C-alpha positions as CSV (number, residue, x, y, z in Angstrom):
1,M,10.4,0.0,43.9
2,P,10.3,2.3,46.9
3,R,7.7,1.6,49.6
4,D,4.2,2.8,48.7
5,S,2.8,5.8,50.7
6,S,0.0,3.5,52.0
7,G,2.7,1.2,53.5
8,L,0.9,-1.9,52.1
9,F,3.5,-3.3,49.9
10,D,7.1,-3.4,48.7
11,S,9.0,-5.3,46.0
12,S,12.4,-6.8,45.4
13,V,11.8,-6.9,41.6
14,P,10.9,-3.7,39.8
15,G,7.2,-3.6,39.0
16,S,6.3,-6.7,41.1
17,P,4.6,-5.5,44.2
18,T,4.6,-8.0,47.1
19,T,2.7,-7.7,50.4
20,M,4.8,-6.9,53.4
21,F,2.5,-6.5,56.3
22,S,1.2,-9.3,58.6
23,Y,-2.6,-9.8,58.2
24,D,-4.5,-9.9,61.4
25,S,-7.0,-12.8,62.0
26,C,-10.7,-12.2,61.3
27,A,-11.4,-12.7,65.0
28,S,-9.3,-9.7,66.1
29,S,-10.1,-7.4,63.2
30,C,-12.9,-7.0,60.6
31,E,-10.7,-4.8,58.4
32,R,-8.1,-7.4,57.3
33,V,-8.4,-11.1,56.4
34,D,-5.6,-13.4,55.4
35,L,-6.5,-16.7,53.6
36,D,-3.2,-17.3,52.0
37,R,-2.5,-20.9,50.9
38,Q,-5.8,-22.3,52.1
39,C,-6.5,-24.4,48.9
40,L,-9.6,-22.4,48.4
41,E,-11.4,-23.2,45.1
42,E,-13.7,-20.2,45.2
43,C,-13.9,-16.8,47.0
44,P,-15.2,-17.1,50.5
45,Q,-18.6,-15.6,51.6
46,L,-17.5,-13.0,54.1
47,G,-21.0,-12.2,55.4
48,I,-21.4,-8.9,57.2
49,M,-17.7,-7.8,56.9
50,N,-18.8,-4.6,55.2
51,K,-15.8,-2.7,56.7
52,L,-13.2,-5.1,55.3
53,Q,-10.3,-3.1,53.7
54,V,-7.6,-5.7,53.1
55,L,-8.2,-9.2,51.7
56,N,-5.4,-11.7,50.9
57,L,-6.4,-14.7,48.8
58,R,-3.1,-15.4,47.1
59,H,-1.7,-18.9,46.4
60,N,-5.1,-20.7,46.2
61,L,-7.0,-22.5,43.5
62,I,-9.7,-19.8,42.9
63,T,-11.1,-19.9,39.3
64,R,-13.6,-17.1,39.6
65,I,-14.0,-13.8,41.4
66,Q,-17.3,-13.7,43.3
67,H,-19.0,-12.9,46.6
68,L,-17.1,-9.6,46.9
69,S,-19.5,-7.0,45.6
70,H,-20.7,-5.9,49.1
71,L,-17.2,-5.0,50.2
72,Q,-17.5,-1.3,49.4
73,Q,-14.6,-0.2,51.6
74,L,-12.1,-2.8,50.3
75,V,-8.9,-1.0,49.2
76,F,-6.5,-3.9,48.8
77,L,-7.3,-7.2,47.0
78,D,-4.6,-9.8,46.5
79,L,-5.5,-12.7,44.2
80,Y,-2.0,-13.6,43.1
81,D,-1.2,-17.1,42.0
82,N,-4.7,-18.6,41.5
83,H,-6.5,-20.0,38.4
84,I,-8.6,-17.0,37.5
85,S,-9.5,-16.8,33.8
86,E,-11.5,-13.6,33.7
87,M,-11.7,-10.3,35.6
88,T,-15.5,-10.2,36.1
89,G,-16.6,-9.8,39.7
90,I,-14.6,-6.7,40.6
91,E,-16.9,-4.1,39.0
92,A,-18.5,-3.0,42.2
93,L,-15.3,-2.5,44.2
94,S,-15.2,1.3,43.6
95,S,-12.9,2.0,46.6
96,L,-10.2,-0.4,45.4
97,R,-6.7,1.1,45.4
98,V,-4.4,-2.0,44.9
99,L,-5.4,-5.0,42.7
100,M,-3.0,-8.0,42.5
101,L,-4.0,-10.4,39.8
102,G,-0.5,-11.6,38.9
103,K,0.2,-15.3,37.8
104,N,-3.3,-16.2,36.7
105,R,-4.8,-17.1,33.3
106,I,-6.4,-13.8,32.3
107,P,-6.6,-13.2,28.5
108,N,-8.1,-9.7,28.4
109,I,-8.0,-6.5,30.5
110,C,-11.6,-5.5,31.4
111,C,-14.2,-4.8,34.1
112,L,-12.1,-1.8,35.5
113,E,-14.7,0.9,34.6
114,S,-15.8,1.8,38.1
115,L,-12.2,1.4,39.7
116,S,-11.2,5.0,39.0
117,K,-9.3,5.2,42.3
118,L,-7.0,2.4,41.4
119,D,-3.3,3.2,42.4
120,V,-1.6,-0.1,41.6
121,L,-2.5,-2.8,39.0
122,D,-0.5,-6.0,38.8
123,L,-1.4,-8.3,35.9
124,H,1.9,-9.9,35.3
125,G,2.3,-13.6,34.3
126,N,-1.0,-13.9,32.5
127,Q,-2.0,-14.5,28.9
128,I,-2.9,-10.9,27.9
129,A,-2.2,-10.0,24.3
130,R,-3.3,-6.4,24.1
131,I,-3.2,-3.3,26.4
132,E,-6.8,-1.9,26.5
133,N,-9.5,-0.5,28.8
134,L,-7.1,1.6,31.0
135,S,-7.5,5.1,29.7
136,H,-10.0,6.1,32.5
137,L,-7.5,5.2,35.3
138,S,-6.2,8.7,35.7
139,E,-4.8,8.0,39.3
140,L,-3.0,4.7,38.4
141,R,0.7,5.0,39.4
142,I,2.1,1.5,38.8
143,L,1.2,-0.9,36.0
144,N,2.8,-4.3,35.8
145,L,2.1,-6.3,32.6
146,A,5.3,-8.4,32.6
147,G,5.3,-12.0,31.4
148,N,2.3,-11.7,29.0
149,S,1.9,-12.0,25.2
150,I,1.8,-8.2,24.3
151,S,3.2,-7.3,20.9
152,R,2.3,-3.7,20.8
153,V,2.5,-0.7,23.2
154,E,-0.7,1.0,22.7
155,N,-3.8,2.6,24.4
156,L,-1.8,4.4,27.1
157,Q,-3.6,7.8,26.7
158,G,-5.3,9.0,30.0
159,L,-2.8,7.4,32.3
160,D,-1.6,10.8,33.5
161,S,-0.3,9.7,36.9
162,L,1.5,6.6,35.8
163,T,5.1,6.6,37.1
164,E,6.1,2.9,36.6
165,L,5.4,0.7,33.6
166,N,6.7,-2.9,33.5
167,L,6.5,-4.7,30.1
168,Q,9.3,-7.2,30.6
169,R,9.1,-10.7,29.0
170,N,6.7,-9.9,26.2
171,F,6.9,-9.9,22.4
172,I,7.3,-6.2,21.9
173,S,9.3,-5.1,18.8
174,V,8.2,-1.4,18.6
175,V,7.6,1.0,21.4
176,T,5.1,3.8,20.8
177,E,2.8,6.1,22.9
178,V,4.9,6.1,26.0
179,D,5.6,9.7,25.3
180,R,1.9,10.3,26.2
181,L,2.7,9.5,29.8
182,P,3.8,12.8,31.4
183,C,4.8,11.4,34.8
184,L,6.5,8.2,33.7
185,Q,9.8,7.6,35.7
186,R,10.5,3.9,35.4
187,L,10.1,1.8,32.2
188,F,11.0,-1.9,32.1
189,L,11.4,-3.4,28.6
190,S,13.8,-6.3,29.2
191,C,13.5,-9.5,27.3
192,N,11.4,-8.4,24.3
193,N,12.2,-8.3,20.5
194,I,13.4,-4.8,20.0
195,T,16.0,-5.0,17.3
196,S,16.7,-1.3,16.4
197,F,17.0,1.9,18.2
198,D,14.6,3.4,15.7
199,E,11.8,1.6,17.4
200,L,12.5,3.5,20.6
201,A,12.5,6.9,19.1
202,C,9.5,8.1,21.2
203,L,11.7,7.7,24.4
204,G,13.4,11.0,23.5
205,E,10.2,12.9,24.3
206,L,10.1,11.5,27.9
207,C,11.5,14.3,30.0
208,S,10.6,12.6,33.3
209,L,12.1,9.1,32.6
210,S,14.9,8.3,35.0
211,E,15.1,4.4,34.9
212,L,15.1,2.2,31.8
213,T,15.8,-1.5,31.2
214,L,16.4,-2.9,27.7
215,D,18.7,-5.9,28.5
216,G,17.6,-9.1,26.8
217,N,16.7,-7.4,23.5
218,P,18.8,-7.8,20.3
219,V,19.4,-4.0,20.4
220,A,21.3,-4.3,23.6
221,L,23.9,-6.4,21.9
222,E,25.1,-3.5,19.9
223,T,28.4,-1.8,20.8
224,W,26.9,1.7,20.5
225,Y,23.9,0.7,22.7
226,K,24.5,2.7,25.9
227,Q,25.8,5.8,24.1
228,A,22.7,5.9,21.8
229,V,20.4,5.5,24.8
230,L,22.1,8.3,26.7
231,R,22.0,10.6,23.7
232,C,18.2,10.1,23.3
233,V,17.0,10.0,27.0
234,L,19.0,13.0,28.5
235,H,17.7,12.7,32.1
236,L,18.3,9.0,32.5
237,R,19.9,8.0,35.9
238,Q,19.8,4.2,35.6
239,L,20.0,1.9,32.6
240,D,19.6,-1.9,32.9
241,M,19.6,-1.5,36.8
242,K,23.1,0.2,36.7
243,R,23.6,3.7,37.7
244,I,24.9,6.0,34.9
245,T,28.2,7.8,35.7
246,D,29.1,11.3,34.8
247,E,31.9,9.9,32.6
248,E,29.5,7.8,30.6
249,R,27.2,10.8,30.1
250,R,30.2,12.9,29.0
251,M,31.4,10.3,26.5
252,A,27.9,10.1,25.0
253,G,27.9,13.8,24.5
254,V,31.3,13.7,22.8
255,Q,30.1,11.0,20.5
256,A,27.0,12.9,19.7
257,R,29.1,16.0,18.7
258,K,31.3,13.9,16.5
259,E,28.3,12.5,14.7
260,E,26.8,15.9,14.3
261,E,30.1,17.2,12.7
262,K,30.2,14.2,10.3
263,K,26.6,14.7,9.4
264,R,27.2,18.4,8.5
265,E,30.2,17.5,6.4
266,S,28.3,14.8,4.5
267,H,25.5,17.3,4.0
268,K,27.9,19.9,2.5
269,Q,29.3,17.3,0.2
270,T,25.7,16.4,-0.9
271,I,24.9,20.1,-1.7
272,H,27.8,20.1,-4.3
273,K,27.0,16.6,-5.7
274,V,23.3,17.1,-6.4
275,P,22.7,20.5,-8.0
276,L,19.3,21.6,-9.1
277,R,18.2,21.8,-12.7
278,S,18.3,25.1,-14.3
279,S,14.6,25.2,-14.5
280,D,14.3,24.4,-10.8
281,L,16.7,27.2,-10.0
282,L,14.6,29.7,-12.0
283,L,11.5,28.6,-10.2
284,L,13.2,28.7,-6.8
285,S,14.6,32.2,-7.4
286,M,11.0,33.4,-8.4
287,S,9.7,31.8,-5.1
288,L,12.4,33.5,-3.0
289,S,11.7,36.8,-4.6
290,M,8.0,36.5,-4.0
291,H,8.7,35.5,-0.4
292,S,10.9,38.5,0.1
293,H,8.3,40.9,-1.3
294,S,5.6,39.4,1.0
295,N,7.8,39.9,4.0
296,D,8.5,43.4,3.1
297,A,4.8,44.1,2.9
298,G,4.5,42.8,6.5
299,G,2.3,39.9,5.3
300,G,0.9,37.1,7.4
301,S,2.0,34.6,10.0
302,V,4.7,33.0,7.8
303,Q,8.0,32.7,9.7
304,S,11.2,32.5,7.7
305,L,13.6,30.0,9.2
306,S,16.4,30.1,6.6
307,L,16.7,32.1,3.4
308,S,19.5,32.5,0.8
309,D,19.8,32.7,-2.9
310,S,19.6,28.9,-3.3
311,H,17.1,27.8,-0.6
312,L,14.2,28.7,1.6
313,A,12.7,27.3,4.7
314,E,9.5,28.7,6.1
315,L,6.9,27.8,8.8
316,D,3.3,28.7,7.9
317,G,1.0,27.7,10.9
318,D,1.2,23.9,11.0
319,T,3.0,23.6,7.6
320,L,6.8,23.5,7.2
321,R,7.9,24.2,3.6
322,L,11.4,23.5,2.4
323,F,12.7,24.8,-1.0
324,G,16.1,23.8,-2.2
325,L,18.7,21.4,-0.8
326,G,20.1,23.9,1.8
327,A,16.6,24.1,3.4
328,L,17.2,20.7,5.0
329,E,19.4,22.4,7.5
330,A,16.2,23.8,9.1
331,L,15.4,20.3,10.3
332,E,18.6,20.3,12.5
333,R,17.9,23.6,14.2
334,G,16.8,23.8,17.8
335,W,13.1,23.4,17.8
336,G,11.0,24.2,20.8
337,V,8.6,21.4,22.0
338,Q,5.6,23.5,21.4
339,T,6.7,24.7,17.9
340,A,7.7,21.2,16.7
341,G,4.5,19.7,18.1
342,A,2.4,22.2,16.0
343,V,3.9,21.0,12.7
344,T,1.6,18.4,11.0
345,V,2.6,19.0,7.3
346,I,6.0,19.1,5.7
347,T,6.5,20.0,2.0
348,F,9.7,19.3,0.0
349,R,10.2,21.1,-3.3
350,Y,13.3,21.3,-5.6
351,I,15.2,18.8,-3.3
352,N,16.5,15.5,-4.8
353,F,14.7,12.7,-2.9
354,D,18.0,10.9,-2.2
355,A,19.2,13.9,-0.2
356,I,15.9,13.8,1.8
357,V,16.2,10.0,2.7
358,P,18.8,10.4,5.5
359,T,16.6,13.0,7.3
360,L,13.4,10.8,7.5
361,P,14.2,8.8,10.7
362,R,14.8,12.2,12.6
363,I,11.7,13.8,11.2
364,R,9.3,11.6,13.3
365,V,11.3,12.2,16.5
366,K,11.5,16.0,15.9
367,F,7.8,16.4,14.8
368,P,5.7,13.9,16.8
369,N,2.4,15.1,15.3
370,L,3.4,14.9,11.7
371,S,0.6,13.4,9.6
372,H,1.2,14.6,6.0
373,L,4.2,14.6,3.7
374,I,4.2,16.4,0.3
375,F,6.8,16.0,-2.4
376,L,7.1,18.4,-5.4
377,E,9.9,18.3,-8.0
378,T,11.9,15.9,-5.9
379,N,12.9,13.4,-8.7
380,I,11.2,10.3,-7.3
381,S,11.5,8.0,-10.3
382,R,11.6,4.4,-9.0
383,L,9.4,2.3,-6.7
384,P,12.2,1.3,-4.3
385,Q,12.6,5.0,-3.4
386,L,9.0,5.0,-1.9
387,A,10.1,2.3,0.4
388,A,12.4,4.8,2.2
389,L,9.3,6.5,3.6
390,A,8.9,3.6,6.0
391,Q,11.4,5.2,8.2
392,V,9.0,7.9,9.2
393,R,7.0,5.3,11.2
394,R,3.7,7.1,11.3
395,L,1.7,8.9,8.5
396,D,-1.9,9.6,7.7
397,Q,-1.5,11.3,4.2
398,L,1.0,11.2,1.5
399,T,1.1,13.5,-1.6
400,I,3.5,12.9,-4.5
401,H,2.8,15.5,-7.3
402,P,3.2,14.2,-10.8
403,E,5.2,17.4,-11.4
404,G,8.9,16.4,-11.2
405,N,8.2,12.9,-9.9
406,P,8.1,10.4,-12.8
407,V,7.2,7.5,-10.4
408,V,3.6,8.7,-10.4
409,S,3.3,7.7,-14.1
410,L,3.9,4.0,-13.2
411,A,0.7,2.0,-12.9
412,L,1.5,0.2,-9.7
413,W,3.1,3.0,-7.7
414,R,0.0,3.5,-5.5
415,S,-0.4,-0.2,-4.8
416,F,3.3,-0.4,-3.9
417,V,2.9,2.5,-1.4
418,I,-0.1,0.9,0.2
419,Y,1.7,-2.5,0.6
420,R,5.1,-1.2,1.8
421,L,3.7,1.4,4.1
422,H,1.0,-0.9,5.6
423,H,2.0,-0.1,9.1
424,F,1.1,3.5,8.6
425,N,-2.6,2.8,8.0
426,L,-2.5,5.5,5.4
427,Q,-5.9,7.2,4.9
428,R,-5.2,9.2,1.7
429,I,-2.7,9.1,-1.1
430,N,-2.6,12.2,-3.4
431,G,-6.0,13.2,-2.0
432,Q,-7.6,9.9,-2.8
433,E,-9.0,7.8,0.0
434,V,-7.4,4.4,0.7
435,T,-10.1,1.7,0.9
436,M,-10.0,-1.9,2.0
437,N,-10.3,-3.0,-1.6
438,D,-7.1,-1.0,-2.3
439,V,-5.3,-2.8,0.6
440,I,-6.5,-6.2,-0.6
441,A,-5.4,-5.5,-4.2
442,A,-2.0,-4.3,-3.1
443,E,-1.5,-7.4,-1.0
444,R,-2.4,-9.6,-3.9
445,V,0.2,-7.9,-6.2
446,F,3.1,-7.5,-3.8
447,G,2.2,-9.7,-0.9
448,T,2.9,-13.0,-2.7
449,L,6.1,-11.6,-4.2
450,G,7.3,-10.5,-0.8
451,H,6.4,-13.8,0.9
452,I,8.3,-15.8,-1.8
453,A,11.3,-13.5,-1.4
454,A,11.3,-13.8,2.4
455,T,10.9,-17.6,2.5
456,E,12.9,-18.8,-0.6
457,T,15.8,-16.3,-0.8
458,P,19.0,-17.8,0.7
459,R,20.1,-16.5,4.0
460,C,23.2,-14.9,2.6
461,R,21.2,-13.0,0.0
462,L,18.7,-11.8,2.6
463,L,21.5,-10.3,4.6
464,L,22.7,-8.4,1.6
465,V,19.5,-6.8,0.7
466,L,18.0,-6.0,4.2
467,E,18.8,-2.9,6.2
468,E,20.9,-3.1,9.3
469,S,18.0,-3.4,11.8
470,R,16.3,-6.1,9.8
471,K,19.7,-7.9,9.4
472,R,20.0,-8.1,13.1
473,Q,16.4,-9.3,13.5
474,L,16.9,-12.0,10.9
475,Q,20.1,-13.2,12.4
476,F,18.6,-13.1,15.9
477,L,15.8,-15.5,14.7
478,L,17.8,-17.8,12.5
479,E,20.4,-18.4,15.1
480,G,17.7,-19.6,17.5
481,R,18.1,-16.8,20.1
482,G,14.5,-15.6,19.8
483,R,11.6,-16.2,22.1
484,R,10.8,-19.5,20.3
485,A,14.3,-21.0,20.2
486,G,14.7,-24.7,19.4
487,L,13.7,-24.7,15.8
488,S,16.3,-25.2,13.1
489,P,17.4,-22.3,11.0
490,E,15.5,-23.9,8.0
491,E,12.3,-24.2,10.0
492,L,12.6,-20.6,11.2
493,R,13.1,-19.4,7.6
494,D,10.1,-21.3,6.4
495,N,7.9,-20.1,9.2
496,G,6.4,-16.8,7.9
497,K,4.7,-15.9,11.2
498,L,7.8,-16.1,13.2
499,L,9.9,-14.0,10.8
500,G,6.9,-11.6,10.7
501,E,5.0,-9.9,7.9
502,G,7.4,-6.9,8.3
503,L,10.3,-9.0,6.9
504,S,8.7,-9.5,3.5
505,R,7.9,-5.8,3.3
506,A,11.4,-4.9,4.5
507,L,12.9,-6.6,1.4
508,F,11.4,-3.8,-0.6
509,N,13.9,-1.4,0.9
510,Y,15.8,1.7,-0.3
511,P,19.2,2.2,1.3
512,S,20.5,5.7,2.2
513,R,22.9,6.9,-0.4
514,D,24.8,8.7,2.3
515,C,25.5,5.4,4.1
516,S,26.6,3.7,0.9
517,A,28.8,6.6,0.0
518,E,30.6,6.8,3.4
519,S,32.2,3.4,3.3
520,P,32.3,1.7,-0.2
521,E,35.2,-0.5,0.8
522,V,33.3,-2.0,3.8
523,K,30.2,-2.6,1.6
524,S,32.3,-4.2,-1.1
525,S,34.2,-6.4,1.4
526,E,30.9,-7.4,3.1
527,R,29.3,-8.4,-0.1
528,A,32.4,-10.4,-1.2
529,A,32.4,-12.2,2.1
530,M,28.7,-13.0,1.9
531,T,29.1,-14.3,-1.7
532,E,32.1,-16.4,-0.7
533,Q,30.2,-17.9,2.3
534,Y,27.2,-18.7,0.0
535,L,29.3,-20.4,-2.6
536,Q,31.1,-22.5,0.1
537,E,27.8,-23.7,1.4
538,L,26.7,-24.7,-2.1
539,V,29.8,-26.6,-2.7
540,Q,29.7,-28.3,0.7
541,R,26.1,-29.4,0.1
542,A,26.9,-30.7,-3.3
543,S,30.0,-32.6,-2.1
544,D,28.0,-34.1,0.8
545,T,25.2,-35.3,-1.5
546,N,27.7,-36.8,-3.9
547,L,29.5,-38.7,-1.1
548,K,26.2,-40.0,0.3
549,G,25.2,-41.2,-3.3
550,E,28.5,-43.1,-3.7
551,A,28.2,-44.8,-0.3
552,L,24.7,-45.8,-1.0
553,H,25.6,-47.3,-4.3
554,K,28.2,-49.4,-2.8
555,L,26.1,-50.6,0.2
556,W,22.8,-51.1,-1.6
557,P,23.4,-54.8,-2.9
558,S,24.3,-56.1,0.5
559,M,21.5,-53.9,2.2
560,F,19.0,-55.4,-0.3
561,V,20.1,-59.0,0.4
562,E,19.8,-58.4,4.1
563,M,16.3,-56.9,3.8
564,V,15.1,-59.9,1.8
565,R,16.6,-62.4,4.2
566,D,15.1,-60.7,7.2
567,C,11.7,-60.7,5.6
568,V,11.9,-64.4,4.6
569,L,13.1,-65.5,8.1
570,E,10.4,-63.4,9.8
571,M,7.6,-64.9,7.7
572,R,8.8,-68.5,7.9
573,D,6.5,-69.2,10.8
574,R,3.2,-67.8,9.3
575,A,1.2,-68.2,12.5
576,A,3.8,-66.5,14.7
577,F,4.2,-63.8,12.0
578,R,0.4,-63.1,12.0
579,Q,0.3,-63.0,15.8
580,A,3.3,-60.5,16.0
581,S,1.8,-58.4,13.3
582,L,-1.6,-58.2,15.1
583,A,0.2,-57.3,18.3
584,R,2.1,-54.5,16.7
585,F,-1.1,-53.2,15.0
586,S,-3.0,-53.1,18.3
587,Q,-0.1,-51.2,20.0
588,T,0.0,-48.5,17.4
589,K,-3.7,-48.2,17.3
């Protein structure tokens, strides 16, 4: 971190400010007091030092912040490495600019309401589980929350001046809301539980981000890791504390163009493979004709994005309507930030749902404010297809019209959507409000099934049915490389909390048809290898059990004789036996 403009601190580790100046003694100055390493158990009473600006109390035994409310001119307070368990006592320090509370025992972020001038807040190495009560700190530039127990990145709105955010060594698996930080330049996410680049989609919206760390996450083990990061965060200058070269940036661009060409070719093949029904073609032609007439009449604010005899894509205010398979190409066009941000509703009609599935992960990145998806005549016929909507990541409303979607006729389709898309916190499905009773009922029906599947299914089978990101997460945990290493694979598999609720829901997945069509040989060989490995494990276990049984059968007669002999010899002297037994009993007690 570069030296702060106030000249009060510097750091050798990103996001961990450390005092650099030499405090003057109280006798020579009433503006600075240094009480470092004085074995203080409480904050000193500083009497009439009303002009005190810098107070250093680091490396003591202080358990509570007190006796400081009269220090109205205090701008720098350092309480690093103490035993503080709550933040009460700083409410009156309205002039405070730098607050150092790292390496304490604080469980919650609070008592910052009047500290609106705060510039640096260091809370690393505490017990904080949630980011909260920070939205009013509009002048805060540096926030250090490394080494805590945070699992979600949330409540970052209002931090308009934040340039550095340190979230290293936490339990974060999904990164959201950082795109709400307009000035963020440095983001540290090392040593978390991020398993897929899909969980980092919002980083693509950060135009100001120049430094990023992701090392120590499962996602950083992928061979495509650096290229994927560079394609998403265009202005990045450093990744994992290493400067990005022009050659690396050029290679990432070449890889991106190759993937784009491959995607277009795959999309063209899909157009030929999934034709519309004759009735759909008739309705689509009628819709295109009506659209053409309305444009000729100079009607409305509807903007035509793509139009042909077989498809139509139009933007009507905040609603994007896509008719026909070819209209999906409109999702790949160059969207302006303002235009894409205005889209809150997307309607799909006369498009086979399997052709829509590959576009879902990109929809959330391209349209950050999307809240409602509508499907008409998309041939959604099975419950697993609904699981594909989990790739969108955030949604308030979902509408699946009975017209052309047979799945709506199934009795449990709504409960399945509520269970599988639990992370969306859906408010309405087909216009009907989702209540807490609906959530409980869905959990009762599918939660038990998902838990049994996640805990009882053999590892080989789990790896076959999970998507790639979940496969990596499962392997990462089962191989003992997670944050709670040391447990055996069997214990990890049986521990539902460690594997997470998301794993049981992820078992209800729907793989992209494009992915399975691209490399059938690879999928087939992978399945054969998994099956062979599973059978080998079964045979090995059966063989070991049989060998142990035979060995025990041979040894048991002699073992039994020895056990009886030892008991008789031990009890021969009854008085000594009673005394020894009482001694053992008292020791165990």
